[in-house]
C-alpha positions as YAML, in Angstrom:
chain: A
units: angstrom
residues:
- id: 1
  name: MET
  ca: [6.60, -26.33, 0.65]
- id: 2
  name: PHE
  ca: [8.47, -27.40, 4.43]
- id: 3
  name: PRO
  ca: [12.25, -27.90, 5.21]
- id: 4
  name: GLN
  ca: [13.63, -31.09, 5.59]
- id: 5
  name: ALA
  ca: [12.83, -32.51, 9.47]
- id: 6
  name: SER
  ca: [16.27, -33.27, 9.93]
- id: 7
  name: LEU
  ca: [17.33, -29.59, 9.76]
- id: 8
  name: PHE
  ca: [15.80, -29.00, 13.04]
- id: 9
  name: LEU
  ca: [17.82, -31.65, 14.80]
- id: 10
  name: ARG
  ca: [21.52, -29.95, 14.70]
- id: 11
  name: PRO
  ca: [22.61, -27.79, 17.64]
- id: 12
  name: TRP
  ca: [21.56, -24.59, 17.86]
- id: 13
  name: HIS
  ca: [24.77, -22.60, 18.77]
- id: 14
  name: LEU
  ca: [25.85, -20.98, 16.07]
- id: 15
  name: ASP
  ca: [25.50, -17.63, 15.92]
- id: 16
  name: ILE
  ca: [23.57, -17.07, 12.69]
- id: 17
  name: SER
  ca: [21.47, -13.42, 13.52]
- id: 18
  name: ALA
  ca: [24.85, -11.74, 11.03]
- id: 19
  name: ALA
  ca: [24.17, -13.00, 8.28]
- id: 20
  name: LYS
  ca: [21.72, -11.18, 5.68]
- id: 21
  name: ILE
  ca: [20.01, -13.03, 2.97]
- id: 22
  name: GLY
  ca: [18.45, -11.38, -0.05]
- id: 23
  name: VAL
  ca: [15.97, -12.31, -1.14]
- id: 24
  name: VAL
  ca: [15.51, -12.95, -4.94]
- id: 25
  name: THR
  ca: [12.15, -12.97, -6.22]
- id: 26
  name: VAL
  ca: [11.06, -13.30, -9.92]
- id: 27
  name: THR
  ca: [7.52, -12.11, -10.97]
- id: 28
  name: ASP
  ca: [5.37, -12.58, -13.97]
- id: 29
  name: ASN
  ca: [1.26, -12.08, -12.86]
- id: 30
  name: ASP
  ca: [1.58, -13.87, -10.21]
- id: 31
  name: ALA
  ca: [-0.45, -11.30, -8.38]
- id: 32
  name: ASP
  ca: [-2.83, -14.12, -6.80]
- id: 33
  name: TYR
  ca: [-0.05, -15.46, -4.96]
- id: 34
  name: LEU
  ca: [1.39, -12.18, -3.14]
- id: 35
  name: ASP
  ca: [-0.44, -11.16, -0.57]
- id: 36
  name: ALA
  ca: [0.14, -15.16, 1.04]
- id: 37
  name: PHE
  ca: [4.09, -14.99, -0.18]
- id: 38
  name: LEU
  ca: [4.46, -12.18, 1.63]
- id: 39
  name: ARG
  ca: [3.17, -12.82, 4.38]
- id: 40
  name: ASP
  ca: [5.26, -15.34, 4.93]
- id: 41
  name: CYS
  ca: [8.17, -13.41, 3.91]
- id: 42
  name: TRP
  ca: [7.85, -11.08, 6.52]
- id: 43
  name: LYS
  ca: [7.09, -13.74, 9.22]
- id: 44
  name: GLN
  ca: [10.20, -15.05, 9.29]
- id: 45
  name: THR
  ca: [12.08, -15.57, 12.64]
- id: 46
  name: HIS
  ca: [15.52, -15.07, 10.63]
- id: 47
  name: ARG
  ca: [14.03, -10.79, 9.83]
- id: 48
  name: ASN
  ca: [17.73, -9.47, 8.96]
- id: 49
  name: PHE
  ca: [16.94, -9.73, 5.21]
- id: 50
  name: ASN
  ca: [16.06, -7.72, 2.20]
- id: 51
  name: LEU
  ca: [12.81, -8.89, -0.45]
- id: 52
  name: TYR
  ca: [14.46, -8.16, -4.01]
- id: 53
  name: ILE
  ca: [11.25, -8.78, -6.73]
- id: 54
  name: ILE
  ca: [12.20, -8.41, -10.01]
- id: 55
  name: ASP
  ca: [9.01, -8.13, -12.33]
- id: 56
  name: ASN
  ca: [8.92, -9.53, -15.65]
- id: 57
  name: LYS
  ca: [6.66, -6.39, -17.41]
- id: 58
  name: SER
  ca: [3.54, -7.52, -15.62]
- id: 59
  name: SER
  ca: [-0.03, -6.98, -16.46]
- id: 60
  name: ASP
  ca: [-1.87, -7.27, -13.95]
- id: 61
  name: ASN
  ca: [-1.89, -4.74, -10.89]
- id: 62
  name: ILE
  ca: [1.17, -6.73, -9.13]
- id: 63
  name: LEU
  ca: [3.23, -3.15, -8.82]
- id: 64
  name: GLN
  ca: [0.09, -1.19, -7.20]
- id: 65
  name: ILE
  ca: [0.16, -4.32, -4.05]
- id: 66
  name: LEU
  ca: [3.58, -4.17, -3.90]
- id: 67
  name: ALA
  ca: [3.46, 0.07, -4.14]
- id: 68
  name: ASN
  ca: [1.47, -0.45, -0.54]
- id: 69
  name: GLN
  ca: [4.36, -2.52, 1.26]
- id: 70
  name: ASN
  ca: [5.99, -0.12, 3.59]
- id: 71
  name: ASP
  ca: [8.24, -2.27, 4.72]
- id: 72
  name: THR
  ca: [12.05, -0.87, 3.78]
- id: 73
  name: ARG
  ca: [13.31, -4.27, 3.54]
- id: 74
  name: CYS
  ca: [11.11, -4.60, 0.18]
- id: 75
  name: LYS
  ca: [13.25, -3.54, -2.95]
- id: 76
  name: VAL
  ca: [11.18, -3.41, -6.06]
- id: 77
  name: ILE
  ca: [12.78, -3.82, -9.37]
- id: 78
  name: PRO
  ca: [9.64, -3.10, -12.29]
- id: 79
  name: LYS
  ca: [11.42, -4.28, -15.75]
- id: 80
  name: GLU
  ca: [10.18, -3.17, -19.11]
- id: 81
  name: GLN
  ca: [10.38, -6.23, -20.95]
- id: 82
  name: ASN
  ca: [9.99, -9.92, -19.78]
- id: 83
  name: TYR
  ca: [13.49, -11.48, -19.02]
- id: 84
  name: GLY
  ca: [12.38, -14.77, -17.92]
- id: 85
  name: PHE
  ca: [13.73, -16.51, -14.93]
- id: 86
  name: ALA
  ca: [17.22, -16.62, -15.52]
- id: 87
  name: GLU
  ca: [18.28, -13.53, -16.40]
- id: 88
  name: GLY
  ca: [15.62, -11.89, -13.88]
- id: 89
  name: SER
  ca: [16.98, -13.65, -11.48]
- id: 90
  name: ASN
  ca: [20.80, -12.63, -12.12]
- id: 91
  name: ILE
  ca: [18.63, -8.97, -12.10]
- id: 92
  name: GLY
  ca: [18.10, -9.89, -8.94]
- id: 93
  name: ILE
  ca: [21.55, -11.70, -7.56]
- id: 94
  name: ARG
  ca: [23.89, -8.75, -8.83]
- id: 95
  name: GLN
  ca: [21.73, -6.39, -6.79]
- id: 96
  name: THR
  ca: [21.58, -8.42, -3.42]
- id: 97
  name: LEU
  ca: [25.76, -8.87, -3.84]
- id: 98
  name: GLN
  ca: [26.30, -4.97, -4.73]
- id: 99
  name: ASP
  ca: [23.92, -4.37, -1.33]
- id: 100
  name: GLY
  ca: [26.36, -6.32, 0.73]
- id: 101
  name: CYS
  ca: [24.07, -9.46, 1.51]
- id: 102
  name: SER
  ca: [26.23, -12.89, 2.75]
- id: 103
  name: HIS
  ca: [23.87, -14.52, 1.18]
- id: 104
  name: ILE
  ca: [20.86, -15.33, -1.59]
- id: 105
  name: LEU
  ca: [17.88, -17.37, -1.99]
- id: 106
  name: LEU
  ca: [15.98, -17.39, -4.73]
- id: 107
  name: LEU
  ca: [12.05, -18.24, -3.99]
- id: 108
  name: ASN
  ca: [9.10, -18.50, -6.13]
- id: 109
  name: SER
  ca: [6.39, -15.75, -5.34]
- id: 110
  name: ASP
  ca: [3.63, -18.85, -6.01]
- id: 111
  name: ILE
  ca: [4.94, -21.36, -2.68]
- id: 112
  name: GLU
  ca: [3.62, -20.61, 1.35]
- id: 113
  name: PHE
  ca: [6.38, -21.84, 3.85]
- id: 114
  name: PRO
  ca: [6.78, -21.90, 7.15]
- id: 115
  name: GLU
  ca: [8.28, -18.76, 9.33]
- id: 116
  name: THR
  ca: [11.48, -20.96, 10.08]
- id: 117
  name: LEU
  ca: [12.41, -21.43, 6.68]
- id: 118
  name: PHE
  ca: [15.20, -18.35, 6.28]
- id: 119
  name: GLU
  ca: [16.49, -19.29, 10.19]
- id: 120
  name: VAL
  ca: [16.42, -23.24, 9.10]
- id: 121
  name: LEU
  ca: [18.39, -23.31, 5.85]
- id: 122
  name: LEU
  ca: [21.09, -20.54, 6.55]
- id: 123
  name: HIS
  ca: [21.68, -22.49, 10.07]
- id: 124
  name: GLU
  ca: [21.64, -25.77, 8.42]
- id: 125
  name: LEU
  ca: [23.48, -24.53, 5.55]
- id: 126
  name: THR
  ca: [26.46, -22.69, 7.96]
- id: 127
  name: ALA
  ca: [26.77, -25.49, 10.09]
- id: 128
  name: LEU
  ca: [27.40, -28.20, 7.17]
- id: 129
  name: HIS
  ca: [30.36, -25.10, 5.66]
- id: 130
  name: GLY
  ca: [28.09, -25.51, 2.38]
- id: 131
  name: ALA
  ca: [27.60, -23.43, -0.28]
- id: 132
  name: MET
  ca: [24.10, -24.26, -1.48]
- id: 133
  name: ILE
  ca: [21.02, -25.91, 0.10]
- id: 134
  name: ALA
  ca: [17.16, -26.80, -0.72]
- id: 135
  name: PRO
  ca: [14.60, -27.93, 1.53]
- id: 136
  name: LYS
  ca: [12.13, -30.55, 0.29]
- id: 137
  name: ILE
  ca: [9.05, -29.73, -1.52]
- id: 138
  name: TYR
  ca: [5.50, -30.44, -1.65]
- id: 139
  name: PHE
  ca: [2.35, -29.90, -4.08]
- id: 140
  name: PHE
  ca: [0.36, -27.26, -2.66]
- id: 141
  name: ASP
  ca: [-3.10, -29.79, -3.03]
- id: 142
  name: ARG
  ca: [-1.10, -32.54, -1.44]
- id: 143
  name: PRO
  ca: [0.26, -31.42, 1.87]
- id: 144
  name: THR
  ca: [2.17, -34.71, 2.34]
- id: 145
  name: CYS
  ca: [3.18, -35.72, -1.08]
- id: 146
  name: PHE
  ca: [6.61, -34.50, -2.41]
- id: 147
  name: TRP
  ca: [6.83, -32.63, -5.63]
- id: 148
  name: SER
  ca: [10.39, -32.78, -5.04]
- id: 149
  name: ALA
  ca: [12.85, -34.12, -2.08]
- id: 150
  name: GLY
  ca: [16.00, -32.90, -4.79]
- id: 151
  name: ALA
  ca: [16.94, -34.09, -8.39]
- id: 152
  name: LYS
  ca: [19.21, -35.52, -10.14]
- id: 153
  name: PHE
  ca: [19.98, -34.98, -14.02]
- id: 154
  name: ASP
  ca: [18.67, -36.91, -16.55]
- id: 155
  name: ARG
  ca: [21.20, -38.77, -18.06]
- id: 156
  name: LEU
  ca: [19.03, -40.54, -20.58]
- id: 157
  name: ARG
  ca: [17.65, -37.73, -22.27]
- id: 158
  name: GLY
  ca: [21.13, -35.29, -21.52]
- id: 159
  name: TRP
  ca: [18.97, -32.41, -19.98]
- id: 160
  name: GLY
  ca: [16.64, -31.90, -17.56]
- id: 161
  name: ALA
  ca: [16.22, -33.36, -13.79]
- id: 162
  name: VAL
  ca: [14.48, -36.46, -12.01]
- id: 163
  name: HIS
  ca: [12.66, -35.30, -9.14]
- id: 164
  name: TYR
  ca: [13.01, -37.66, -6.36]
- id: 165
  name: GLY
  ca: [9.59, -38.69, -4.63]
- id: 166
  name: GLU
  ca: [8.26, -37.03, -6.63]
- id: 167
  name: GLY
  ca: [3.99, -37.78, -5.95]
- id: 168
  name: ASP
  ca: [5.31, -40.01, -3.41]
- id: 169
  name: GLU
  ca: [3.98, -39.48, 0.52]
- id: 170
  name: ASP
  ca: [6.18, -38.69, 3.17]
- id: 171
  name: VAL
  ca: [6.76, -41.58, 5.43]
- id: 172
  name: GLY
  ca: [10.13, -40.30, 6.42]
- id: 173
  name: GLN
  ca: [12.13, -41.53, 3.48]
- id: 174
  name: PHE
  ca: [13.69, -38.23, 2.79]
- id: 175
  name: ASN
  ca: [13.72, -37.19, 6.35]
- id: 176
  name: GLU
  ca: [18.31, -37.05, 5.92]
- id: 177
  name: THR
  ca: [20.13, -34.47, 4.77]
- id: 178
  name: ARG
  ca: [22.53, -35.51, 1.61]
- id: 179
  name: ARG
  ca: [23.69, -34.27, -1.85]
- id: 180
  name: VAL
  ca: [22.00, -34.55, -4.60]
- id: 181
  name: GLU
  ca: [22.59, -33.79, -8.34]
- id: 182
  name: ASN
  ca: [19.91, -31.00, -9.02]
- id: 183
  name: ALA
  ca: [17.29, -28.93, -7.13]
- id: 184
  name: PRO
  ca: [14.97, -26.64, -8.63]
- id: 185
  name: GLY
  ca: [14.90, -23.27, -8.47]
- id: 186
  name: CYS
  ca: [11.59, -22.85, -6.60]
- id: 187
  name: CYS
  ca: [13.65, -22.97, -3.41]
- id: 188
  name: ILE
  ca: [17.66, -22.41, -3.12]
- id: 189
  name: LEU
  ca: [19.68, -20.96, -0.39]
- id: 190
  name: MET
  ca: [23.60, -20.27, -1.76]
- id: 191
  name: GLU
  ca: [26.14, -18.22, 0.06]
- id: 192
  name: GLY
  ca: [27.12, -14.92, -1.45]
- id: 193
  name: GLY
  ca: [30.43, -16.12, -2.88]
- id: 194
  name: LEU
  ca: [29.51, -18.97, -5.26]
- id: 195
  name: PHE
  ca: [28.50, -16.65, -7.87]
- id: 196
  name: GLU
  ca: [31.84, -14.96, -7.97]
- id: 197
  name: ARG
  ca: [33.63, -19.08, -8.15]
- id: 198
  name: ILE
  ca: [31.03, -20.31, -11.02]
- id: 199
  name: GLY
  ca: [29.25, -17.21, -12.49]
- id: 200
  name: LEU
  ca: [25.74, -16.23, -12.66]
- id: 201
  name: LEU
  ca: [22.37, -18.61, -13.93]
- id: 202
  name: PRO
  ca: [23.27, -19.08, -17.88]
- id: 203
  name: GLU
  ca: [20.14, -18.45, -19.83]
- id: 204
  name: SER
  ca: [18.63, -22.21, -20.17]
- id: 205
  name: SER
  ca: [17.73, -21.97, -16.51]
- id: 206
  name: SER
  ca: [14.42, -21.34, -17.75]
- id: 207
  name: HIS
  ca: [12.97, -22.83, -15.41]
- id: 208
  name: ARG
  ca: [12.05, -22.42, -11.92]
...
């Protein structure tokens, strides 16, 4: 998964070093992906963040792996039941706000991403004076093909979303930053004050 190319083109004059990101990750038997995920987190160029891992009662060895993490930014919240994606994320969001994080990044544990992801998303969101931003996302086994370049609501069905570009080769057709109606919850950065205005994730947000 890589940020939109246009995210790299804006002038890098904004001071974002003080912005603290609360990275919220909900796990459910995701041990097979965790090493790569943690590797990508700890090598980020924007280092002012906490990683909140909410584990939905996994039966694999994910908690043992997390117990070996020495980075104090890693906050593990094990749960005694599976709360699903929405409430699991809300548990993490509440904790990030309590800890004074200025931004919240919902991030799946089964994705890989470049070391500039946090910095680029944060810089672009700040430059645009926006409240929410998401990158382009590619298929893992087809890294030049889109899984999502944003989405729109499916008005024919009345629910769900249709991804822009899904399955298409990236030839630059989505290089410009633009407004979309919907973005996947697997990677989306939001400013913390947004939740005071619109509330937390509804229980119907079952997909990450």
